[in-house]
C-alpha positions as CSV (number, residue, x, y, z in Angstrom):
1,Q,111.0,105.7,78.6
2,V,108.5,103.6,80.6
3,Q,106.2,105.6,82.8
4,L,103.2,104.9,85.0
5,V,100.8,107.9,85.0
6,E,98.2,108.2,87.7
7,S,95.1,110.5,87.4
8,G,91.8,111.0,89.1
9,G,92.8,112.4,92.4
10,G,91.2,115.5,93.9
11,L,89.4,117.0,96.8
12,V,86.2,115.2,98.0
13,Q,84.0,115.3,101.1
14,A,83.9,112.4,103.5
15,G,81.5,109.8,102.2
16,G,82.2,110.7,98.6
17,S,83.9,108.7,95.8
18,L,86.8,109.0,93.5
19,R,88.2,106.7,90.8
20,L,91.9,106.7,90.2
21,S,93.5,105.5,86.9
22,C,97.0,104.3,86.2
23,A,98.0,104.2,82.5
24,P,101.5,102.9,81.7
25,S,103.3,104.4,78.7
26,G,106.2,102.9,76.8
27,R,105.2,99.3,77.4
28,T,102.4,97.0,78.6
29,F,102.1,95.5,82.0
30,S,99.3,93.1,81.2
31,S,101.5,90.1,82.4
32,Y,102.3,91.8,85.7
33,A,100.6,92.3,89.0
34,M,99.7,96.0,89.6
35,G,99.1,97.8,92.8
36,W,98.1,101.0,94.5
37,F,100.0,102.5,97.5
38,R,99.4,105.6,99.4
39,Q,101.5,107.9,101.6
40,A,100.0,110.2,104.1
41,P,101.9,113.2,105.4
42,G,104.7,112.2,107.7
43,K,104.0,108.5,107.3
44,E,105.4,105.6,105.3
45,R,104.1,104.5,101.9
46,D,101.6,101.7,102.6
47,V,99.9,99.2,100.3
48,V,96.2,99.9,99.5
49,A,95.3,97.3,96.9
50,L,96.9,94.7,94.6
51,M,95.7,92.7,91.7
52,N,97.5,89.9,89.9
53,W,98.1,89.8,86.2
54,N,94.8,88.2,85.2
55,G,92.6,89.7,87.8
56,N,91.9,86.5,89.7
57,S,93.7,87.5,92.8
58,T,93.4,90.7,94.9
59,Y,94.7,92.0,98.1
60,Y,93.4,94.9,100.2
61,A,94.6,96.6,103.2
62,D,92.2,96.1,106.1
63,S,91.5,99.8,106.3
64,V,90.0,99.9,102.8
65,K,88.3,96.5,102.6
66,G,84.7,96.9,101.5
67,R,85.2,100.5,100.4
68,F,87.9,100.3,97.6
69,T,88.0,98.1,94.5
70,I,90.9,97.5,92.3
71,S,90.3,96.5,88.7
72,R,92.2,96.4,85.4
73,D,91.3,96.8,81.8
74,S,93.9,94.9,79.8
75,G,92.6,96.2,76.5
76,K,93.3,99.8,77.7
77,N,96.4,98.8,79.6
78,T,94.9,100.6,82.6
79,V,94.5,99.9,86.3
80,Y,91.8,101.5,88.4
81,L,91.1,102.1,92.0
82,Q,87.5,102.8,92.8
83,M,87.3,104.5,96.2
84,D,83.9,104.8,97.9
85,S,82.8,105.9,101.4
86,L,86.0,108.0,101.6
87,K,87.2,109.0,105.0
88,P,89.6,111.8,106.0
89,E,92.2,109.2,106.9
90,D,92.2,108.1,103.3
91,T,94.0,111.4,102.5
92,G,97.4,111.1,100.9
93,V,99.3,110.7,97.7
94,Y,98.3,107.6,95.8
95,Y,100.9,105.8,93.8
96,C,100.6,103.1,91.1
97,A,103.3,100.4,90.9
98,A,104.0,97.4,88.7
99,D,105.4,94.1,89.9
100,R,108.9,93.1,89.2
101,F,108.0,89.6,88.0
102,P,105.4,88.4,85.4
103,Y,102.6,86.0,85.8
104,R,102.5,86.0,89.6
105,P,99.4,83.8,90.4
106,L,98.5,85.2,93.7
107,V,99.0,88.6,95.4
108,S,99.5,89.2,99.1
109,I,101.3,91.4,101.5
110,T,104.5,89.7,100.3
111,T,103.8,91.0,96.8
112,A,103.6,94.5,98.2
113,R,107.1,94.1,99.7
114,S,108.4,93.0,96.3
115,M,106.7,95.9,94.5
116,R,108.5,98.3,96.8
117,A,111.7,97.3,95.0
118,S,110.2,97.7,91.6
119,E,111.6,100.3,89.2
120,Y,108.1,101.0,87.9
121,W,106.3,103.6,90.0
122,G,104.1,106.6,89.0
123,Q,104.6,110.1,90.3
124,G,101.5,110.0,92.4
125,T,98.1,111.7,92.6
126,Q,96.9,113.6,95.6
127,V,93.6,112.6,97.3
128,T,92.2,114.9,100.0
129,V,89.1,113.9,101.9
130,S,87.6,116.7,104.0
131,L,85.1,116.5,106.8
């Protein structure tokens, strides 16, 4: 059974940092774009950051640009989301997802729409940012 397992969430004060990890099990996604999404209470699940299969293309939501960094370690088959200068509005459940199609050269908001239809999603990790 293929799973995406997120970790690294928690409670942090505003201005602090967290690093989320997403480690697939059951297969490798080294040829697929990966992404992070988040869902705040009462809101839709929104894209946060995407990275293409080889790391040469990234996409960030405007709200996190300059504060969050997505990266991947193909050797460890793991994707990371480094979150700095956290704000209370960053609170939510963060989900990792894998693209449906391999070797996508560029990622964009269109990629996020495609990923929403992916069968590969993690269970989410809670991030809470307090004042």
